[in-house]
N, C-alpha and C positions, 0 to 999 in steps of 0.2 A: 565158636563151637567148643562142645563137649570133644569132637573129634580131633586128636594132634597131630596125625599121622598127614599126609597128604593122601586126596582122594579125588575124584572126579565129581563135581558140586552139578554141572550141565555139560550139556553140547547145544550149541546154536546151529542151527545150518543160516547161512546168509548168502545175498547174492549182491556183488557189486560190479556195474558194469557187464552185467549179462554173467557174469562168470560166479559160478558157486562155488563158496566156501565152507569148512567146516571150523566152530571154534571152541575147543576143550576150556572147558573153565576151571581151573582147581583152587582146591584150599588147602592149606599147608600151615599147620604148625596153629591152627583155628581163626586162620587168615584168610580170605580171599588173595591169590598170590599171584596164579600165573592164568595166561590165557595164550593157548599156542594156537594157533590159526593156520590152516593149510587148506591148499597151498598157502604159499604168503601173500599180502593183500599186495605190495610190491607197489606198481604203478596206479593202481586204484584208491591206494589212502587218500580222503579226502574226498572221494565220491559218496553219491548217494547209498545208503546201506538199506537194504531191505531182508529182513529179518523172516525168514520160510518158516522156521520152527524151533521150540525150545524142549527138549528133552532132558528133565531133573535125572542126576546122577545119584549118588547115596545120600542117605538124610544126614546131614551135619550136626543134627541134634541127637541122634543115636551113639551112643559111646560104643567103639568098636569092641570087638573082642578084647577078651584079655584084661578087660577093667580099665581102656581106655591107653592102655599104654601108648605112647607114641614112638616112632623108630621107625628103622628101614628095613625089611627082610634081609640077614644077613649074605645071602646070595648075592645081594647088590652091592655091598659094602668092598672096598678094596682090600686085599688081603694083609697087605703092609700095615694098614690101619689097624684091622682085627690082629695081628701080630704083637702091635704094639701094645693094645691093651689088654691083652693074653700075657704080657709079658712084665706086666706093671708100669708099662712108659709111664712118665709121666705126663699129668693133665694140664700143663703150661709148657711150654717151650718157647720161650722168650716171650713175644709180644701175643703169641697164640694159647687162646684156651682149648682144649682137644674137646671136642664135644661126645660124650659117650653116646653109644648106640641108641640109646631112647630118647634122645635128642636131636640126632642126626635126620636131616629130612630131603626128600627129593625134591629137583628143582627141574620142569621139564622146560628143555630149550631144543631148538629147531635142529639141533645138530644129534639129539640125543638127550636123554635121563643122565642127571649128574645129582651128586650127593655131596651135602652141605655136612664136611668132617671135622670143621675147626672156624674160630671166629677171633677177631684182633679188635681191639679199639677202632672207633669213626665207625664200624658197620663193614669193616674188610673182613671177606669170609673167604675159606679155600675149598674147592671144589673138588671131587675126583669123579671119574667117568663111572657112572651105576654099570654094574654087571658082574664084574670080579671074575669076567670068563678067562679060562686058562690059556686061550690060544690068542688073548691080545695083552700086550702091556699096560699096564697102569697108568693114568695120565690123569695129572692134577691142573687148576687153574685158581690163580688169583682175582679174587673181585673188589674191585674198589664200588662205593657208591657211586651210579650213574656212570659206572664205565663197563664196557664189553670185558669178558673174560680172558684173561691173558694167561695162554699156556705157558707151563715150565718146562725145564729140562728134566727137572730131578725124577728117578727112575721108582720111589719110596716116598711114603708118606711122611717119615721123620726129615728124608732129606728135602722135600717139598717145604716145610715148616722152617727149614733151617735157610732154606733159597731165600726166603720172603720174610725176614724180621724175626726168623729164630735166632737163639744164640744156644747155649750151653744144652745138649741133648739128653744129658742126665740131670736138668734143673728140677727146681721145685715141685712137687706136686701139688 
């Protein structure tokens, strides 16, 4: 799709075992990426699905305002990530490639939205809790393909990179 940021593609209302669910279908970085179903299907998984309605979200063929540049609103990016970029921090830290804000993207999860802020070989990604709220500490997670997110103890972006596969924080850019 020309739209590169995350956007709601469709909302599907469905019923399983007489319980109603709503499934939001998101596109991220030009691909159908996330299905978020609430309440969770749980024990009804494998039951007959009855689709009650489908409501289309945003038009995936229409470039977003601002020339179609992707990115996450700055208010959702972690402050320590933004500081790292503003201070001219390296774009590579150990095995990690730091994503510029135009390439960072949101991932909707049951626990809340998270932002992909760095990537490493073999599909490993570094997530940060979205929100950047002053009243809550930044939280970081490492995700390996096919695995659940693993919470890190690191209190800042660079420390999260170093905790999982990073080496020299002053490494080459």
